[in-house]
N, C-alpha and C positions, 0 to 999 in steps of 0.2 A: 503494500499499500504506499509507504513512505517512498519507496524506490520509484514507484510509478509517478508520484507527484513530483519528485526531484527531476526525473527524466523529462517529464512534461514542461516544468518550468525552465530547465536548462536548454531543451530542444526549442521551446517557445522563444527564448532570448536569442539563440543562434539564429533560427529560421527568420525570427522577425527582423533582427539587424540586417541579415542579408536581404530580406524583402524591402526594407527601408532603403538600402543601398541601391537597389534595383529599380525602385520607384522613380518615375520621372521628375526631374526639377524641384519645384517648390511644393510638390504634392506630398512631401514626406515630413511636414513640420507638426508632428504630434508627440504627446508626451510618452516617455520611456514605458510606463504601465501599459499604455495603449499599443506600443510596438510589440511587447511580450503577449498581449491578447491576440493581435494579428498573427503572430508566430505560431501560437497554439491553434488558431483557426486555420492557418496554412498547414500545419502538421496534420490535423484531423481531416479537413477537406481535401487537401492535395493527396494525402495517402489514400483516401477512399476513391477519389477520381482515378488515380493511377491503378488501383486494384480493380475497379470496375472495367477499365478498358483493357489492362494487360493481364489481370490475374497473377499467379505465381510463375516463377521460372519453370521452363520445361523440365529441367533436370530435377525438380523437387515436387512436380505436379503429382498429387495423390498421396503425398506425405502428410499425415495429420499435424505434424510439427510446424508446417508452414501454412500461414494465413495471411490476412490483410497487413498485419504488423511485421511480418516476417516473410518476404516474398522471394528471397534468393539465399544462397549459402554465404555470400559475402555482404560487403556494403553496398546497398542498392542506390548507387548514385542517381539513377533516373528518377526514382521515387522522390528523393530529396530535391532534385531539380523542379518537379512538379510542386512540392511543397513551398519551395522558395517563390515560384511564380505565383502561386495562390496567395501567399503572404504579401507579396508586393501589390497585388490587386486589393487585399484587404487594407493595406497601408493607404492606398489612394482613396479607397472609399471612406476609410476613417478620417482622413484628412478632409474630405469633402464634407462629411457629416459634422465635424467639429468646427468647421468654418475657420480654422487658423490660418493665418498667411505669414510669410517671412518679412513682410513689410514693416 
């Protein structure tokens, strides 16, 4: 339980910061706590979209140890890329909703 919370928070920070870095121009002026929330959203939604489109890797298909959160034998860089892109979209949406500008 505590491990899941820590991984979610740390992953949310990393994915959120990468998403903020990827967000275009002035669309990323949001508070840090919102970056973490966008990172968590990116992790969950991006992982779900990736799994819905690609499923698990062919070499582990049918193995019950592999599911939405464990789709390959190694580090799944493509899934993480999807998560960062979704986090960047979430950052842009959050910046639009909060109405903050860099001016």
